[in-house]
PyMOL Python script that loads the backbone (N, CA, C, O; Angstrom):
from pymol import cmd

cmd.read_pdbstr("""\
ATOM      1  N   UNK A   1     -19.706  16.395   5.905  1.00  0.00           N
ATOM      2  CA  UNK A   1     -20.223  15.708   4.529  1.00  0.00           C
ATOM      3  C   UNK A   1     -20.836  16.430   3.761  1.00  0.00           C
ATOM      4  O   UNK A   1     -21.186  17.465   4.328  1.00  0.00           O
ATOM      5  N   UNK A   2     -21.264  16.350   2.286  1.00  0.00           N
ATOM      6  CA  UNK A   2     -21.476  17.366   1.277  1.00  0.00           C
ATOM      7  C   UNK A   2     -22.073  16.040   0.793  1.00  0.00           C
ATOM      8  O   UNK A   2     -21.478  14.995   0.530  1.00  0.00           O
ATOM      9  N   UNK A   3     -23.543  16.351   0.729  1.00  0.00           N
ATOM     10  CA  UNK A   3     -24.255  15.998  -0.103  1.00  0.00           C
ATOM     11  C   UNK A   3     -24.544  16.509  -1.358  1.00  0.00           C
ATOM     12  O   UNK A   3     -24.694  17.717  -1.547  1.00  0.00           O
ATOM     13  N   UNK A   4     -24.662  15.401  -2.508  1.00  0.00           N
ATOM     14  CA  UNK A   4     -24.434  16.198  -3.552  1.00  0.00           C
ATOM     15  C   UNK A   4     -25.345  15.321  -4.552  1.00  0.00           C
ATOM     16  O   UNK A   4     -24.972  14.148  -4.538  1.00  0.00           O
ATOM     17  N   UNK A   5     -26.700  15.612  -5.629  1.00  0.00           N
ATOM     18  CA  UNK A   5     -27.451  15.589  -6.547  1.00  0.00           C
ATOM     19  C   UNK A   5     -27.143  15.906  -7.649  1.00  0.00           C
ATOM     20  O   UNK A   5     -27.482  16.942  -8.220  1.00  0.00           O
ATOM     21  N   UNK A   6     -26.121  14.610  -8.279  1.00  0.00           N
ATOM     22  CA  UNK A   6     -26.070  14.659 -10.088  1.00  0.00           C
ATOM     23  C   UNK A   6     -27.115  14.479 -10.439  1.00  0.00           C
ATOM     24  O   UNK A   6     -28.142  14.414  -9.763  1.00  0.00           O
ATOM     25  N   UNK A   7     -26.967  14.368 -11.632  1.00  0.00           N
ATOM     26  CA  UNK A   7     -27.720  14.167 -13.071  1.00  0.00           C
ATOM     27  C   UNK A   7     -27.168  12.243 -12.825  1.00  0.00           C
ATOM     28  O   UNK A   7     -27.884  11.284 -13.111  1.00  0.00           O
ATOM     29  N   UNK A   8     -26.144  12.186 -12.402  1.00  0.00           N
ATOM     30  CA  UNK A   8     -25.961  10.424 -12.612  1.00  0.00           C
ATOM     31  C   UNK A   8     -26.375   9.820 -10.937  1.00  0.00           C
ATOM     32  O   UNK A   8     -25.910   8.801 -10.427  1.00  0.00           O
ATOM     33  N   UNK A   9     -27.110  10.525 -10.469  1.00  0.00           N
ATOM     34  CA  UNK A   9     -27.760   9.949  -8.289  1.00  0.00           C
ATOM     35  C   UNK A   9     -26.470  11.198  -7.811  1.00  0.00           C
ATOM     36  O   UNK A   9     -25.587  11.930  -8.257  1.00  0.00           O
ATOM     37  N   UNK A  10     -27.212  10.731  -6.503  1.00  0.00           N
ATOM     38  CA  UNK A  10     -26.473  10.864  -4.804  1.00  0.00           C
ATOM     39  C   UNK A  10     -24.871  10.305  -4.876  1.00  0.00           C
ATOM     40  O   UNK A  10     -24.395   9.173  -4.963  1.00  0.00           O
ATOM     41  N   UNK A  11     -24.190  11.860  -4.784  1.00  0.00           N
ATOM     42  CA  UNK A  11     -22.676  11.648  -4.302  1.00  0.00           C
ATOM     43  C   UNK A  11     -22.750  12.190  -2.912  1.00  0.00           C
ATOM     44  O   UNK A  11     -23.505  13.146  -2.732  1.00  0.00           O
ATOM     45  N   UNK A  12     -22.076  11.715  -1.910  1.00  0.00           N
ATOM     46  CA  UNK A  12     -21.978  11.816  -0.505  1.00  0.00           C
ATOM     47  C   UNK A  12     -20.012  12.527  -0.356  1.00  0.00           C
ATOM     48  O   UNK A  12     -18.974  11.864  -0.359  1.00  0.00           O
ATOM     49  N   UNK A  13     -20.123  13.455  -0.287  1.00  0.00           N
ATOM     50  CA  UNK A  13     -18.654  13.751  -0.340  1.00  0.00           C
ATOM     51  C   UNK A  13     -18.107  13.909   1.229  1.00  0.00           C
ATOM     52  O   UNK A  13     -18.363  14.903   1.908  1.00  0.00           O
ATOM     53  N   UNK A  14     -17.302  12.764   1.709  1.00  0.00           N
ATOM     54  CA  UNK A  14     -17.197  12.693   3.250  1.00  0.00           C
ATOM     55  C   UNK A  14     -15.534  13.269   3.675  1.00  0.00           C
ATOM     56  O   UNK A  14     -14.493  12.647   3.467  1.00  0.00           O
ATOM     57  N   UNK A  15     -15.634  14.238   4.133  1.00  0.00           N
ATOM     58  CA  UNK A  15     -13.661  14.901   4.768  1.00  0.00           C
ATOM     59  C   UNK A  15     -13.666  14.144   6.054  1.00  0.00           C
ATOM     60  O   UNK A  15     -12.455  14.135   6.272  1.00  0.00           O
ATOM     61  N   UNK A  16     -14.053  13.685   6.771  1.00  0.00           N
ATOM     62  CA  UNK A  16     -13.205  12.520   7.882  1.00  0.00           C
ATOM     63  C   UNK A  16     -14.211  11.680   7.962  1.00  0.00           C
ATOM     64  O   UNK A  16     -15.127  12.005   8.717  1.00  0.00           O
ATOM     65  N   UNK A  17     -14.325  10.292   7.162  1.00  0.00           N
ATOM     66  CA  UNK A  17     -14.643   9.162   6.885  1.00  0.00           C
ATOM     67  C   UNK A  17     -14.118   8.249   8.712  1.00  0.00           C
ATOM     68  O   UNK A  17     -13.293   8.527   9.582  1.00  0.00           O
ATOM     69  N   UNK A  18     -15.023   7.269   8.550  1.00  0.00           N
ATOM     70  CA  UNK A  18     -14.825   6.567  10.079  1.00  0.00           C
ATOM     71  C   UNK A  18     -13.695   5.795   9.544  1.00  0.00           C
ATOM     72  O   UNK A  18     -13.398   5.598   8.366  1.00  0.00           O
ATOM     73  N   UNK A  19     -13.073   5.361  10.705  1.00  0.00           N
ATOM     74  CA  UNK A  19     -12.196   4.023  10.140  1.00  0.00           C
ATOM     75  C   UNK A  19     -10.651   4.767  10.543  1.00  0.00           C
ATOM     76  O   UNK A  19     -10.401   5.895  10.968  1.00  0.00           O
ATOM     77  N   UNK A  20      -9.720   3.549  10.190  1.00  0.00           N
ATOM     78  CA  UNK A  20      -8.235   3.266  10.275  1.00  0.00           C
ATOM     79  C   UNK A  20      -7.546   4.855   9.333  1.00  0.00           C
ATOM     80  O   UNK A  20      -6.892   5.791   9.794  1.00  0.00           O
ATOM     81  N   UNK A  21      -7.733   4.761   8.792  1.00  0.00           N
ATOM     82  CA  UNK A  21      -7.439   5.838   7.401  1.00  0.00           C
ATOM     83  C   UNK A  21      -7.424   7.239   8.013  1.00  0.00           C
ATOM     84  O   UNK A  21      -8.561   7.656   8.232  1.00  0.00           O
ATOM     85  N   UNK A  22      -6.273   8.214   8.402  1.00  0.00           N
ATOM     86  CA  UNK A  22      -6.475   9.328   8.596  1.00  0.00           C
ATOM     87  C   UNK A  22      -5.962  10.491   7.480  1.00  0.00           C
ATOM     88  O   UNK A  22      -4.755  10.702   7.360  1.00  0.00           O
ATOM     89  N   UNK A  23      -6.924  11.213   6.695  1.00  0.00           N
ATOM     90  CA  UNK A  23      -5.793  12.454   5.700  1.00  0.00           C
ATOM     91  C   UNK A  23      -5.938  11.862   4.359  1.00  0.00           C
ATOM     92  O   UNK A  23      -6.049  10.701   3.965  1.00  0.00           O
ATOM     93  N   UNK A  24      -5.898  13.122   3.719  1.00  0.00           N
ATOM     94  CA  UNK A  24      -5.965  12.887   2.143  1.00  0.00           C
ATOM     95  C   UNK A  24      -4.715  11.764   2.361  1.00  0.00           C
ATOM     96  O   UNK A  24      -5.381  10.834   2.815  1.00  0.00           O
ATOM     97  N   UNK A  25      -3.267  11.248   2.320  1.00  0.00           N
ATOM     98  CA  UNK A  25      -2.747  10.893   2.470  1.00  0.00           C
ATOM     99  C   UNK A  25      -2.463   9.328   2.693  1.00  0.00           C
ATOM    100  O   UNK A  25      -1.559   8.594   2.294  1.00  0.00           O
ATOM    101  N   UNK A  26      -3.027   9.221   3.090  1.00  0.00           N
ATOM    102  CA  UNK A  26      -3.482   7.442   3.675  1.00  0.00           C
ATOM    103  C   UNK A  26      -4.363   7.214   2.834  1.00  0.00           C
ATOM    104  O   UNK A  26      -3.980   6.276   2.136  1.00  0.00           O
ATOM    105  N   UNK A  27      -5.521   7.636   2.470  1.00  0.00           N
ATOM    106  CA  UNK A  27      -6.562   7.319   1.467  1.00  0.00           C
ATOM    107  C   UNK A  27      -6.387   7.379   0.200  1.00  0.00           C
ATOM    108  O   UNK A  27      -7.146   6.861  -0.619  1.00  0.00           O
ATOM    109  N   UNK A  28      -5.293   8.067  -0.087  1.00  0.00           N
ATOM    110  CA  UNK A  28      -4.779   8.174  -1.698  1.00  0.00           C
ATOM    111  C   UNK A  28      -3.781   6.919  -2.096  1.00  0.00           C
ATOM    112  O   UNK A  28      -3.355   6.622  -3.212  1.00  0.00           O
ATOM    113  N   UNK A  29      -3.539   6.261  -0.787  1.00  0.00           N
ATOM    114  CA  UNK A  29      -2.326   5.396  -0.979  1.00  0.00           C
ATOM    115  C   UNK A  29      -2.715   3.760  -1.913  1.00  0.00           C
ATOM    116  O   UNK A  29      -2.020   2.908  -2.466  1.00  0.00           O
ATOM    117  N   UNK A  30      -4.308   3.973  -1.669  1.00  0.00           N
ATOM    118  CA  UNK A  30      -4.707   2.244  -2.277  1.00  0.00           C
ATOM    119  C   UNK A  30      -6.176   2.672  -3.215  1.00  0.00           C
ATOM    120  O   UNK A  30      -7.133   1.991  -3.583  1.00  0.00           O
ATOM    121  N   UNK A  31      -5.737   4.491  -3.428  1.00  0.00           N
ATOM    122  CA  UNK A  31      -7.247   5.383  -4.484  1.00  0.00           C
ATOM    123  C   UNK A  31      -6.172   4.348  -5.687  1.00  0.00           C
ATOM    124  O   UNK A  31      -5.022   3.950  -5.878  1.00  0.00           O
ATOM    125  N   UNK A  32      -8.050   4.320  -6.426  1.00  0.00           N
ATOM    126  CA  UNK A  32      -8.184   3.579  -8.040  1.00  0.00           C
ATOM    127  C   UNK A  32      -7.731   5.547  -8.570  1.00  0.00           C
ATOM    128  O   UNK A  32      -7.652   6.550  -7.861  1.00  0.00           O
ATOM    129  N   UNK A  33      -7.585   5.407  -9.684  1.00  0.00           N
ATOM    130  CA  UNK A  33      -7.715   6.789 -10.290  1.00  0.00           C
ATOM    131  C   UNK A  33      -8.174   6.576 -11.677  1.00  0.00           C
ATOM    132  O   UNK A  33      -7.506   5.793 -12.352  1.00  0.00           O
ATOM    133  N   UNK A  34      -9.386   7.242 -12.312  1.00  0.00           N
ATOM    134  CA  UNK A  34      -9.719   7.163 -13.285  1.00  0.00           C
ATOM    135  C   UNK A  34     -10.127   8.639 -13.731  1.00  0.00           C
ATOM    136  O   UNK A  34     -10.397   9.616 -13.032  1.00  0.00           O
ATOM    137  N   UNK A  35     -10.079   8.470 -15.294  1.00  0.00           N
ATOM    138  CA  UNK A  35     -10.271   9.122 -16.034  1.00  0.00           C
ATOM    139  C   UNK A  35     -11.524   9.612 -16.647  1.00  0.00           C
ATOM    140  O   UNK A  35     -11.895   9.007 -17.652  1.00  0.00           O
ATOM    141  N   UNK A  36     -12.458  10.894 -16.099  1.00  0.00           N
ATOM    142  CA  UNK A  36     -12.856  11.340 -16.586  1.00  0.00           C
ATOM    143  C   UNK A  36     -13.787  11.917 -17.437  1.00  0.00           C
ATOM    144  O   UNK A  36     -15.003  11.733 -17.377  1.00  0.00           O
ATOM    145  N   UNK A  37     -13.104  12.730 -18.355  1.00  0.00           N
ATOM    146  CA  UNK A  37     -12.284  12.652 -19.251  1.00  0.00           C
ATOM    147  C   UNK A  37     -11.321  13.702 -19.637  1.00  0.00           C
ATOM    148  O   UNK A  37     -11.140  14.492 -18.710  1.00  0.00           O
ATOM    149  N   UNK A  38     -10.683  13.955 -20.640  1.00  0.00           N
ATOM    150  CA  UNK A  38      -9.489  14.210 -21.380  1.00  0.00           C
ATOM    151  C   UNK A  38      -8.836  15.504 -20.371  1.00  0.00           C
ATOM    152  O   UNK A  38      -9.363  16.614 -20.287  1.00  0.00           O
ATOM    153  N   UNK A  39      -7.959  15.213 -19.862  1.00  0.00           N
ATOM    154  CA  UNK A  39      -7.832  16.494 -18.719  1.00  0.00           C
ATOM    155  C   UNK A  39      -7.868  15.944 -17.152  1.00  0.00           C
ATOM    156  O   UNK A  39      -7.080  16.505 -16.391  1.00  0.00           O
ATOM    157  N   UNK A  40      -8.456  15.214 -16.768  1.00  0.00           N
ATOM    158  CA  UNK A  40      -9.557  15.102 -15.684  1.00  0.00           C
ATOM    159  C   UNK A  40      -9.228  13.922 -15.084  1.00  0.00           C
ATOM    160  O   UNK A  40      -9.837  12.920 -15.459  1.00  0.00           O
ATOM    161  N   UNK A  41      -8.460  13.829 -14.298  1.00  0.00           N
ATOM    162  CA  UNK A  41      -8.363  12.875 -13.432  1.00  0.00           C
ATOM    163  C   UNK A  41      -8.501  12.498 -11.916  1.00  0.00           C
ATOM    164  O   UNK A  41      -7.818  13.034 -11.044  1.00  0.00           O
ATOM    165  N   UNK A  42      -9.373  11.602 -11.693  1.00  0.00           N
ATOM    166  CA  UNK A  42      -9.700  11.626  -9.837  1.00  0.00           C
ATOM    167  C   UNK A  42      -9.088  11.014  -9.293  1.00  0.00           C
ATOM    168  O   UNK A  42      -8.133  10.663  -9.986  1.00  0.00           O
ATOM    169  N   UNK A  43      -9.056  10.480  -7.987  1.00  0.00           N
ATOM    170  CA  UNK A  43      -8.721   9.760  -6.942  1.00  0.00           C
ATOM    171  C   UNK A  43     -10.158   9.239  -6.613  1.00  0.00           C
ATOM    172  O   UNK A  43     -11.160   9.950  -6.534  1.00  0.00           O
ATOM    173  N   UNK A  44     -10.089   7.596  -6.394  1.00  0.00           N
ATOM    174  CA  UNK A  44     -10.995   7.050  -6.252  1.00  0.00           C
ATOM    175  C   UNK A  44     -10.773   6.360  -4.725  1.00  0.00           C
ATOM    176  O   UNK A  44      -9.730   5.722  -4.586  1.00  0.00           O
ATOM    177  N   UNK A  45     -11.729   6.452  -3.525  1.00  0.00           N
ATOM    178  CA  UNK A  45     -10.823   5.346  -2.140  1.00  0.00           C
ATOM    179  C   UNK A  45     -11.488   3.925  -3.128  1.00  0.00           C
ATOM    180  O   UNK A  45     -12.555   3.785  -3.725  1.00  0.00           O
ATOM    181  N   UNK A  46     -10.460   3.149  -2.972  1.00  0.00           N
ATOM    182  CA  UNK A  46      -9.994   1.737  -2.395  1.00  0.00           C
ATOM    183  C   UNK A  46     -12.041   0.948  -2.659  1.00  0.00           C
ATOM    184  O   UNK A  46     -12.690   1.884  -2.193  1.00  0.00           O
ATOM    185  N   UNK A  47     -12.696   0.274  -2.938  1.00  0.00           N
ATOM    186  CA  UNK A  47     -13.215  -0.478  -2.563  1.00  0.00           C
ATOM    187  C   UNK A  47     -13.141  -0.985  -0.960  1.00  0.00           C
ATOM    188  O   UNK A  47     -13.907  -0.957   0.004  1.00  0.00           O
ATOM    189  N   UNK A  48     -11.957  -1.401  -1.196  1.00  0.00           N
ATOM    190  CA  UNK A  48     -12.260  -2.099   0.364  1.00  0.00           C
ATOM    191  C   UNK A  48     -11.559  -1.456   1.353  1.00  0.00           C
ATOM    192  O   UNK A  48     -11.181  -2.157   2.291  1.00  0.00           O
ATOM    193  N   UNK A  49     -11.146   0.390   1.369  1.00  0.00           N
ATOM    194  CA  UNK A  49     -10.967   1.676   1.992  1.00  0.00           C
ATOM    195  C   UNK A  49     -12.636   1.886   2.074  1.00  0.00           C
ATOM    196  O   UNK A  49     -12.996   2.407   3.129  1.00  0.00           O
ATOM    197  N   UNK A  50     -13.057   1.758   1.700  1.00  0.00           N
ATOM    198  CA  UNK A  50     -14.660   2.687   1.075  1.00  0.00           C
ATOM    199  C   UNK A  50     -15.803   1.165   2.367  1.00  0.00           C
ATOM    200  O   UNK A  50     -16.583   1.452   3.275  1.00  0.00           O
ATOM    201  N   UNK A  51     -15.437  -0.165   1.917  1.00  0.00           N
ATOM    202  CA  UNK A  51     -15.985  -1.293   3.129  1.00  0.00           C
ATOM    203  C   UNK A  51     -15.550  -0.973   4.280  1.00  0.00           C
ATOM    204  O   UNK A  51     -16.468  -1.053   5.097  1.00  0.00           O
ATOM    205  N   UNK A  52     -14.486  -0.613   4.787  1.00  0.00           N
ATOM    206  CA  UNK A  52     -14.042  -0.735   5.976  1.00  0.00           C
ATOM    207  C   UNK A  52     -14.878   0.323   6.389  1.00  0.00           C
ATOM    208  O   UNK A  52     -15.887  -0.090   6.962  1.00  0.00           O
ATOM    209  N   UNK A  53     -14.751   2.266   6.235  1.00  0.00           N
ATOM    210  CA  UNK A  53     -15.173   3.208   6.472  1.00  0.00           C
ATOM    211  C   UNK A  53     -16.387   2.634   6.851  1.00  0.00           C
ATOM    212  O   UNK A  53     -16.897   2.482   7.961  1.00  0.00           O
ATOM    213  N   UNK A  54     -16.948   2.194   5.143  1.00  0.00           N
ATOM    214  CA  UNK A  54     -18.850   1.943   5.985  1.00  0.00           C
ATOM    215  C   UNK A  54     -19.072   1.315   7.548  1.00  0.00           C
ATOM    216  O   UNK A  54     -19.743   1.772   8.474  1.00  0.00           O
ATOM    217  N   UNK A  55     -18.026  -0.236   7.454  1.00  0.00           N
ATOM    218  CA  UNK A  55     -18.187  -1.249   8.140  1.00  0.00           C
ATOM    219  C   UNK A  55     -18.337  -0.162   9.919  1.00  0.00           C
ATOM    220  O   UNK A  55     -19.207  -0.202  10.789  1.00  0.00           O
ATOM    221  N   UNK A  56     -17.062   0.677   9.808  1.00  0.00           N
ATOM    222  CA  UNK A  56     -17.015   1.081  11.129  1.00  0.00           C
ATOM    223  C   UNK A  56     -17.843   2.956  11.460  1.00  0.00           C
ATOM    224  O   UNK A  56     -17.892   3.589  12.515  1.00  0.00           O
ATOM    225  N   UNK A  57     -18.308   3.289  10.214  1.00  0.00           N
ATOM    226  CA  UNK A  57     -19.447   4.405  10.729  1.00  0.00           C
ATOM    227  C   UNK A  57     -20.177   3.712  11.268  1.00  0.00           C
ATOM    228  O   UNK A  57     -20.417   4.107  12.409  1.00  0.00           O
ATOM    229  N   UNK A  58     -20.962   2.313  10.830  1.00  0.00           N
ATOM    230  CA  UNK A  58     -21.765   1.705  11.535  1.00  0.00           C
ATOM    231  C   UNK A  58     -22.896   2.334  11.500  1.00  0.00           C
ATOM    232  O   UNK A  58     -23.684   2.328  12.446  1.00  0.00           O
ATOM    233  N   UNK A  59     -23.095   2.949  10.390  1.00  0.00           N
ATOM    234  CA  UNK A  59     -24.858   3.748  10.111  1.00  0.00           C
ATOM    235  C   UNK A  59     -26.056   2.835   9.627  1.00  0.00           C
ATOM    236  O   UNK A  59     -25.433   1.861   9.205  1.00  0.00           O
ATOM    237  N   UNK A  60     -27.099   2.617   9.474  1.00  0.00           N
ATOM    238  CA  UNK A  60     -28.288   1.884   8.899  1.00  0.00           C
ATOM    239  C   UNK A  60     -28.040   1.939   7.747  1.00  0.00           C
ATOM    240  O   UNK A  60     -28.387   0.906   7.175  1.00  0.00           O
ATOM    241  N   UNK A  61     -27.237   3.251   6.595  1.00  0.00           N
ATOM    242  CA  UNK A  61     -27.543   3.348   4.990  1.00  0.00           C
ATOM    243  C   UNK A  61     -26.389   2.903   4.782  1.00  0.00           C
ATOM    244  O   UNK A  61     -26.268   2.292   3.721  1.00  0.00           O
ATOM    245  N   UNK A  62     -25.174   3.022   5.646  1.00  0.00           N
ATOM    246  CA  UNK A  62     -23.694   2.075   5.191  1.00  0.00           C
ATOM    247  C   UNK A  62     -24.124   0.453   5.328  1.00  0.00           C
ATOM    248  O   UNK A  62     -24.385  -0.282   4.375  1.00  0.00           O
ATOM    249  N   UNK A  63     -24.130   0.149   6.480  1.00  0.00           N
ATOM    250  CA  UNK A  63     -24.686  -1.553   6.914  1.00  0.00           C
ATOM    251  C   UNK A  63     -25.511  -1.672   5.186  1.00  0.00           C
ATOM    252  O   UNK A  63     -24.989  -2.283   4.254  1.00  0.00           O
ATOM    253  N   UNK A  64     -26.721  -1.016   5.104  1.00  0.00           N
ATOM    254  CA  UNK A  64     -27.203  -1.561   4.096  1.00  0.00           C
ATOM    255  C   UNK A  64     -26.841  -1.820   2.894  1.00  0.00           C
ATOM    256  O   UNK A  64     -27.431  -2.634   2.183  1.00  0.00           O
ATOM    257  N   UNK A  65     -25.848  -1.165   2.549  1.00  0.00           N
ATOM    258  CA  UNK A  65     -24.743  -1.010   1.312  1.00  0.00           C
ATOM    259  C   UNK A  65     -23.341  -2.132   0.974  1.00  0.00           C
ATOM    260  O   UNK A  65     -22.624  -2.498   0.042  1.00  0.00           O
ATOM    261  N   UNK A  66     -23.585  -2.374   2.613  1.00  0.00           N
ATOM    262  CA  UNK A  66     -22.514  -3.636   2.205  1.00  0.00           C
ATOM    263  C   UNK A  66     -22.393  -4.493   2.098  1.00  0.00           C
ATOM    264  O   UNK A  66     -21.248  -4.822   2.408  1.00  0.00           O
ATOM    265  N   UNK A  67     -23.274  -5.641   1.622  1.00  0.00           N
ATOM    266  CA  UNK A  67     -23.402  -6.614   0.920  1.00  0.00           C
ATOM    267  C   UNK A  67     -23.407  -6.043  -0.613  1.00  0.00           C
ATOM    268  O   UNK A  67     -22.674  -6.800  -1.250  1.00  0.00           O
ATOM    269  N   UNK A  68     -23.731  -5.408  -1.148  1.00  0.00           N
ATOM    270  CA  UNK A  68     -23.907  -4.748  -2.932  1.00  0.00           C
ATOM    271  C   UNK A  68     -22.121  -4.375  -2.570  1.00  0.00           C
ATOM    272  O   UNK A  68     -21.400  -5.303  -2.936  1.00  0.00           O
ATOM    273  N   UNK A  69     -21.514  -3.434  -2.060  1.00  0.00           N
ATOM    274  CA  UNK A  69     -19.848  -3.157  -1.970  1.00  0.00           C
ATOM    275  C   UNK A  69     -19.084  -4.539  -1.640  1.00  0.00           C
ATOM    276  O   UNK A  69     -17.860  -4.404  -1.655  1.00  0.00           O
ATOM    277  N   UNK A  70     -19.500  -5.714  -1.374  1.00  0.00           N
ATOM    278  CA  UNK A  70     -18.539  -6.841  -1.013  1.00  0.00           C
ATOM    279  C   UNK A  70     -18.473  -7.784  -2.419  1.00  0.00           C
ATOM    280  O   UNK A  70     -17.476  -8.338  -2.882  1.00  0.00           O
ATOM    281  N   UNK A  71     -19.725  -7.787  -2.897  1.00  0.00           N
ATOM    282  CA  UNK A  71     -20.059  -8.305  -4.161  1.00  0.00           C
ATOM    283  C   UNK A  71     -19.481  -7.691  -5.488  1.00  0.00           C
ATOM    284  O   UNK A  71     -19.196  -8.541  -6.332  1.00  0.00           O
ATOM    285  N   UNK A  72     -19.255  -6.400  -5.834  1.00  0.00           N
ATOM    286  CA  UNK A  72     -18.905  -5.462  -6.492  1.00  0.00           C
ATOM    287  C   UNK A  72     -17.057  -5.951  -5.719  1.00  0.00           C
ATOM    288  O   UNK A  72     -16.731  -6.458  -6.792  1.00  0.00           O
ATOM    289  N   UNK A  73     -16.335  -6.071  -5.216  1.00  0.00           N
ATOM    290  CA  UNK A  73     -15.308  -6.388  -4.616  1.00  0.00           C
ATOM    291  C   UNK A  73     -14.987  -7.450  -4.893  1.00  0.00           C
ATOM    292  O   UNK A  73     -13.881  -7.763  -5.332  1.00  0.00           O
ATOM    293  N   UNK A  74     -15.715  -8.025  -4.723  1.00  0.00           N
ATOM    294  CA  UNK A  74     -16.082  -9.644  -5.402  1.00  0.00           C
ATOM    295  C   UNK A  74     -15.533 -10.048  -6.953  1.00  0.00           C
ATOM    296  O   UNK A  74     -14.593 -10.717  -7.383  1.00  0.00           O
ATOM    297  N   UNK A  75     -16.761  -9.189  -7.618  1.00  0.00           N
ATOM    298  CA  UNK A  75     -16.746  -9.358  -9.005  1.00  0.00           C
ATOM    299  C   UNK A  75     -15.492  -8.544  -9.607  1.00  0.00           C
ATOM    300  O   UNK A  75     -15.263  -8.631 -10.814  1.00  0.00           O
ATOM    301  N   UNK A  76     -14.628  -7.703  -8.719  1.00  0.00           N
ATOM    302  CA  UNK A  76     -13.710  -6.855  -9.122  1.00  0.00           C
ATOM    303  C   UNK A  76     -12.408  -8.022  -9.298  1.00  0.00           C
ATOM    304  O   UNK A  76     -11.819  -8.482 -10.276  1.00  0.00           O
ATOM    305  N   UNK A  77     -12.368  -8.102  -8.720  1.00  0.00           N
ATOM    306  CA  UNK A  77     -11.429  -9.303  -7.928  1.00  0.00           C
ATOM    307  C   UNK A  77     -11.629 -10.537  -9.308  1.00  0.00           C
ATOM    308  O   UNK A  77     -10.590 -10.709  -9.946  1.00  0.00           O
ATOM    309  N   UNK A  78     -12.426 -11.074  -9.610  1.00  0.00           N
ATOM    310  CA  UNK A  78     -12.470 -12.135 -10.702  1.00  0.00           C
ATOM    311  C   UNK A  78     -11.806 -12.041 -11.590  1.00  0.00           C
ATOM    312  O   UNK A  78     -10.966 -12.755 -12.137  1.00  0.00           O
ATOM    313  N   UNK A  79     -12.480 -10.470 -11.839  1.00  0.00           N
ATOM    314  CA  UNK A  79     -12.321  -9.783 -13.521  1.00  0.00           C
ATOM    315  C   UNK A  79     -10.763  -9.848 -13.131  1.00  0.00           C
ATOM    316  O   UNK A  79     -10.410 -10.994 -13.408  1.00  0.00           O
ATOM    317  N   UNK A  80      -9.493  -9.010 -12.525  1.00  0.00           N
ATOM    318  CA  UNK A  80      -8.682  -8.950 -12.200  1.00  0.00           C
ATOM    319  C   UNK A  80      -7.618 -10.601 -12.512  1.00  0.00           C
ATOM    320  O   UNK A  80      -6.467 -10.744 -12.926  1.00  0.00           O
ATOM    321  N   UNK A  81      -8.375 -11.316 -12.202  1.00  0.00           N
ATOM    322  CA  UNK A  81      -7.523 -12.717 -11.966  1.00  0.00           C
ATOM    323  C   UNK A  81      -7.544 -13.249 -13.268  1.00  0.00           C
ATOM    324  O   UNK A  81      -6.657 -13.981 -13.708  1.00  0.00           O
ATOM    325  N   UNK A  82      -8.670 -12.847 -13.971  1.00  0.00           N
ATOM    326  CA  UNK A  82      -8.970 -13.762 -15.834  1.00  0.00           C
ATOM    327  C   UNK A  82      -8.036 -13.040 -16.472  1.00  0.00           C
ATOM    328  O   UNK A  82      -7.824 -13.226 -17.670  1.00  0.00           O
TER     329      UNK A  82
END
""", "prot")
cmd.dss("prot")
cmd.show_as("cartoon", "prot")
cmd.util.cbc("prot")
cmd.orient("prot")
């Protein structure tokens, strides 16, 4: 894992996330793509995959984030249904 501090907050880059998904291809199947600026598009793990990985990791810091992530997932689903 690589822990980075940015102007927008901390970012953890995880190279071997916990859970059933193995390798970039599997994580990329459900990824969400975001354009950060013209010509710069990144793949971000889906909220469901992040929740599953944090649950499987079972670390206190990951478990503390689960209620927030689950709430965010529920809100995103509600918005997509509208």
